[in-house]
C-alpha positions in Angstrom: 14.6 -27.6 14.1 13.0 -27.3 10.7 14.6 -25.0 8.1 12.8 -21.8 7.7 11.5 -21.2 4.1 11.7 -17.9 2.3 9.5 -16.7 -0.5 9.7 -13.7 -2.8 6.7 -11.5 -3.5 6.5 -9.2 -6.5 3.9 -6.5 -6.2 2.7 -4.2 -8.9 0.2 -1.6 -8.1 -1.8 0.5 -10.5 -3.5 3.5 -8.9 -5.9 6.2 -9.5 -5.0 9.8 -9.0 -1.3 10.8 -9.2 -0.1 7.2 -9.0 -1.1 6.8 -5.4 -4.2 4.7 -6.0 -6.4 7.1 -4.1 -9.7 8.9 -4.9 -10.9 11.5 -2.5 -14.1 13.5 -2.4 -15.8 15.7 0.2 -18.9 14.2 1.8 -20.3 17.4 3.2 -23.0 19.1 1.1 -22.6 22.7 0.1 -25.6 25.0 0.8 -24.0 27.7 -1.2 -23.6 26.6 -4.8 -21.1 29.3 -5.5 -18.7 28.2 -2.8 -15.7 26.1 -3.8 -14.7 22.7 -2.3 -11.3 22.4 -0.8 -9.7 19.0 -0.8 -7.0 18.0 1.7 -3.7 16.6 0.4 -4.0 12.9 -0.3 -2.2 10.7 2.2 -2.6 7.2 0.8 -1.7 3.8 2.4 -0.7 2.5 -1.0 1.3 1.3 -2.8 3.7 0.1 -0.1 3.0 -2.4 2.7 3.5 0.2 5.5 0.3 1.7 6.7 0.3 5.5 7.2 0.2 7.2 10.6 -2.3 9.9 9.6 -6.1 9.2 9.6 -8.2 10.7 6.9 -9.6 14.2 7.6 -13.1 14.5 9.1 -15.9 14.3 6.5 -13.8 12.9 3.6 -14.2 9.7 1.7 -11.2 8.0 0.1 -10.9 4.9 -2.1 -7.6 3.3 -3.0 -7.3 0.7 -5.7 -4.5 -1.6 -6.7 -3.5 -5.1 -7.8 -0.7 -7.4 -6.8 1.1 -10.5 -8.2 2.6 -13.0 -5.8 5.0 -15.7 -7.0 4.2 -18.9 -4.9 6.3 -21.3 -7.0 4.9 -23.1 -9.0 2.1 -20.6 -9.6 0.9 -17.1 -8.9 -1.7 -15.3 -6.7 -3.3 -12.4 -8.5 -5.2 -9.8 -6.5 -7.4 -7.6 -8.7 -8.6 -5.4 -7.4 -7.6 -4.8 -3.8 -9.8 -1.8 -2.7 -9.5 0.1 0.6 -12.5 2.3 1.5 -12.0 5.0 4.1 -14.1 7.7 5.7 -12.9 10.3 8.2 -15.1 10.3 11.3 -13.0 12.9 13.2 -9.6 14.6 12.8 -8.0 11.7 14.6 -10.2 8.7 13.7 -11.2 6.9 10.5 -13.3 3.9 9.6 -12.2 1.6 6.8 -13.2 -1.5 4.8 -10.9 -3.7 2.8 -12.2 -5.8 -0.1 -9.9 -8.2 -2.1 -10.7 -10.4 -5.1 -8.0 -13.0 -5.9 -7.1 -15.6 -8.5 -4.8 -18.5 -7.6 -3.1 -20.4 -10.4 -1.0 -23.5 -9.8 0.6 -25.8 -12.3 -1.5 -28.9 -12.8 -4.5 -27.6 -10.9 -7.5 -25.6 -11.9 -7.6 -21.9 -11.1 -9.2 -20.9 -7.9 -10.7 -17.4 -7.7 -13.1 -15.4 -5.5 -13.7 -12.8 -2.8 -11.6 -13.0 0.3 -13.3 -12.3 3.7 -14.2 -8.6 3.9 -12.3 -6.7 6.6 -13.7 -3.8 8.6 -11.5 -1.7 10.8 -10.3 1.7 12.0 -7.3 3.9 12.3 -6.8 6.2 15.3 -4.2 8.8 15.8 -1.9 8.4 18.8 0.4 11.4 18.7 2.2 13.8 16.2 5.8 14.0 15.4 7.9 16.0 17.9 11.6 15.8 17.2 12.6 12.1 17.3 9.2 11.1 18.5 7.3 9.9 15.3 3.8 10.4 14.0 2.0 7.3 15.3 -1.4 5.6 14.9 -3.0 2.3 15.9 -4.9 0.3 13.3 -7.3 -2.7 13.7 -9.2 -5.0 11.4 -11.7 -7.7 11.9 -12.1 -10.2 9.0 -15.7 -11.4 8.6 -15.8 -15.1 8.0 -19.2 -15.4 6.2 -18.8 -12.5 3.8 -16.6 -14.1 1.2 -16.6 -16.6 -1.6 -17.4 -20.1 -0.3 -13.9 -21.5 -0.9 -12.2 -18.6 1.1 -14.5 -18.5 4.1 -12.9 -19.0 7.5 -14.1 -20.7 10.6 -13.7 -17.8 12.9 -13.5 -14.0 12.9 -9.9 -13.0 12.3 -8.5 -9.9 14.0 -5.4 -8.0 13.1 -3.7 -5.1 14.9 -0.7 -2.9 14.1 1.1 0.2 15.2 2.1 2.6 12.4 4.9 5.2 12.7 6.3 7.8 10.4 9.3 10.2 10.8 9.6 13.1 8.3 13.4 13.6 8.0 13.1 16.7 5.8 11.0 18.0 2.9 12.3 15.2 0.7 12.8 12.0 2.8 10.7 10.1 5.3 10.7 6.7 6.9 7.6 4.7 7.8 7.5 1.5 9.8 4.9 -0.9 11.3 4.7 -3.7 13.8 1.7 -5.8 14.5 0.0 -9.2 14.6 -2.7 -10.9 12.5 -4.7 -14.2 12.8 -5.9 -16.4 9.9 -9.4 -17.3 11.2 -8.6 -21.0 11.6 -6.4 -21.3 14.8 -5.3 -19.2 17.7 -1.7 -18.7 16.6 -0.8 -15.2 15.4 1.7 -14.1 12.8 3.8 -11.1 13.9 4.4 -8.7 11.0 6.8 -5.8 10.4 7.5 -3.3 7.6 10.1 -0.6 7.1 10.0 1.9 4.2 12.2 4.8 3.1 10.3 7.3 0.9 11.5 10.2 -1.2 9.7 13.1 -2.8 11.4 13.0 -6.2 9.8 15.8 -8.2 6.5 17.8 -7.8 4.5 15.2 -6.0 6.2 12.2 -7.7 7.6 9.9 -5.1 9.7 6.7 -4.9 10.3 4.3 -2.0 12.2 1.2 -1.0 10.7 -1.2 1.5 11.4 -4.5 3.4 8.5 -6.3 5.1 7.6 -9.8 6.3 6.0 -11.8 9.0 7.3 -14.0 11.9 5.3 -17.0 13.0 4.6 -17.7 16.7 6.0 -21.2 16.3 9.2 -22.3 14.6 7.6 -25.0 12.5 5.6 -22.3 10.6 7.2 -20.6 7.6 9.1 -17.4 8.0 8.6 -14.9 5.2 10.8 -11.9 4.5 10.3 -9.8 1.4 11.6 -6.6 -0.1 
């Protein structure tokens, strides 16, 4: 059996709007110019790797921006920006599009940069928290092989699915966790993924979190990656 390799990922996210990387606006037009627009509390899927369990409210548009740095030794992968576009279709369903532009640097090789395949997807509410039963949602993406820079285009459509859960412990602490699978667009073998995040409301909307996440290959000869 081959040794499983481990890698470390360092991620830095710069956001818009209260450090969450989210921008929200109401799509519905107001016939009465004197009326005021009410905006629902922002529930962003950034900056952690755990997807939230609450879809965007009906009629709202939200954009979340960030960038990441991954140490691939010897070299780095820079993602700038990574943008998630979301629109609430109903109170329990949202549509989403993910766009990512990356730059890969490697010692002794020229830089490689471009747009990754665009992903289109959805988030659908399953059930609300009731005691120990968590908030839950199902998410799905489909990566479009031809809508990308030439060097990053894939041979096939690449789906991904995950279940997202969240338990609010009290007004200060919550835990979020995901399980799922994703494909790379080149073969039929999925990678199974997991995340676990403990979040805290530190002070007046300022939050902090600690998280572990990674993926487990279907076959042992593939690399196992666990990060935190």
